[in-house]
DRENFI-884433 format. One record per residue (C-alpha): residue number from 1; residue in three letters; chain; x, y, z. Coordinates in Angstrom, 1 decimal. Example, Ala and Ser with C-alpha at 12.3 -4.5 7.8 and 13.67 -1.06 7.14 Angstrom:
<sites>
[site 1 ala A [12.3 -4.5 7.8]]
[site 2 ser A [13.7 -1.1 7.1]]
</sites>
This chain:
<sites>
[site 1 unk A [4.8 -6.0 -6.4]]
[site 2 unk A [7.1 -3.2 -7.4]]
[site 3 unk A [10.8 -3.7 -7.0]]
[site 4 unk A [12.4 -1.3 -4.4]]
[site 5 unk A [14.2 0.5 -7.1]]
[site 6 unk A [11.0 1.6 -8.7]]
[site 7 unk A [9.2 2.9 -5.6]]
[site 8 unk A [10.8 6.3 -5.5]]
[site 9 unk A [10.2 6.8 -9.1]]
[site 10 unk A [6.5 5.9 -8.9]]
[site 11 unk A [6.0 8.0 -5.7]]
[site 12 unk A [7.7 11.0 -7.5]]
[site 13 unk A [5.2 10.7 -10.4]]
[site 14 unk A [2.3 10.6 -8.0]]
[site 15 unk A [3.6 13.8 -6.4]]
[site 16 unk A [3.9 15.5 -9.7]]
[site 17 unk A [0.4 14.6 -10.5]]
[site 18 unk A [-0.7 16.0 -7.1]]
[site 19 unk A [-2.0 12.7 -6.1]]
[site 20 unk A [0.5 12.2 -3.2]]
[site 21 unk A [2.1 14.8 -0.8]]
[site 22 unk A [5.8 14.5 -1.0]]
[site 23 unk A [8.1 14.7 2.1]]
[site 24 unk A [9.1 18.1 3.5]]
[site 25 unk A [12.7 19.0 4.4]]
[site 26 unk A [14.0 16.6 6.9]]
[site 27 unk A [11.1 14.1 6.4]]
[site 28 unk A [11.1 10.9 4.4]]
[site 29 unk A [7.2 10.0 4.5]]
[site 30 unk A [4.9 10.5 1.6]]
[site 31 unk A [1.2 11.0 2.5]]
[site 32 unk A [-2.0 10.4 0.8]]
[site 33 unk A [-4.2 13.3 0.0]]
[site 34 unk A [-7.2 13.4 2.5]]
[site 35 unk A [-9.7 13.8 -0.4]]
[site 36 unk A [-8.4 10.5 -2.0]]
[site 37 unk A [-8.7 8.8 1.2]]
[site 38 unk A [-12.2 9.9 1.6]]
[site 39 unk A [-13.1 9.0 -2.0]]
[site 40 unk A [-11.5 5.5 -1.6]]
[site 41 unk A [-13.3 4.9 1.6]]
[site 42 unk A [-16.7 5.9 0.1]]
[site 43 unk A [-16.1 3.6 -2.9]]
[site 44 unk A [-15.1 0.8 -0.6]]
[site 45 unk A [-18.2 1.4 1.5]]
[site 46 unk A [-20.4 1.3 -1.6]]
[site 47 unk A [-18.9 -2.0 -2.7]]
[site 48 unk A [-20.1 -3.8 0.4]]
[site 49 unk A [-16.6 -5.5 0.7]]
[site 50 unk A [-15.2 -3.5 3.5]]
[site 51 unk A [-15.2 -6.3 6.0]]
[site 52 unk A [-13.7 -8.7 3.5]]
[site 53 unk A [-10.9 -6.5 2.5]]
[site 54 unk A [-10.2 -5.5 6.1]]
[site 55 unk A [-9.9 -9.2 7.0]]
[site 56 unk A [-7.5 -9.8 3.9]]
[site 57 unk A [-5.5 -6.8 5.0]]
[site 58 unk A [-5.1 -8.1 8.5]]
[site 59 unk A [-4.2 -11.6 7.4]]
[site 60 unk A [-1.5 -10.1 5.0]]
[site 61 unk A [0.1 -8.2 7.8]]
[site 62 unk A [-0.3 -11.0 10.3]]
[site 63 unk A [1.7 -13.2 8.0]]
[site 64 unk A [4.2 -10.5 7.4]]
[site 65 unk A [4.8 -10.1 11.1]]
[site 66 unk A [5.2 -13.8 11.7]]
[site 67 unk A [7.3 -14.7 8.8]]
[site 68 unk A [11.0 -13.9 8.4]]
[site 69 unk A [11.5 -11.3 5.8]]
[site 70 unk A [13.4 -13.4 3.3]]
[site 71 unk A [10.9 -16.3 3.3]]
[site 72 unk A [8.0 -13.8 3.1]]
[site 73 unk A [9.4 -12.1 0.0]]
[site 74 unk A [10.0 -15.4 -1.8]]
[site 75 unk A [6.5 -16.5 -0.9]]
[site 76 unk A [4.9 -13.3 -2.1]]
[site 77 unk A [6.9 -13.5 -5.5]]
[site 78 unk A [5.8 -17.2 -5.8]]
[site 79 unk A [2.1 -16.6 -4.9]]
[site 80 unk A [1.7 -13.2 -6.7]]
[site 81 unk A [0.9 -11.3 -3.5]]
[site 82 unk A [-2.5 -12.8 -3.1]]
[site 83 unk A [-3.3 -11.7 0.4]]
</sites>
């Protein structure tokens, strides 16, 4: 898991490499390129692990929604973010 201070730097490097669209004036969101989304989706479909990874993703965010922020962050650092 990246520390908060590193996120902007990493996103800026991805924008520089044209892998992510940077925010426009007045915006704060970065967006993934559609071609990368399509590529990743195709690779995931080819792996036959789509349902497994969707379930892991849902379980991670269910725990996130049900856990107070401080406890969740401590748990993730302790467990190594194994969703």
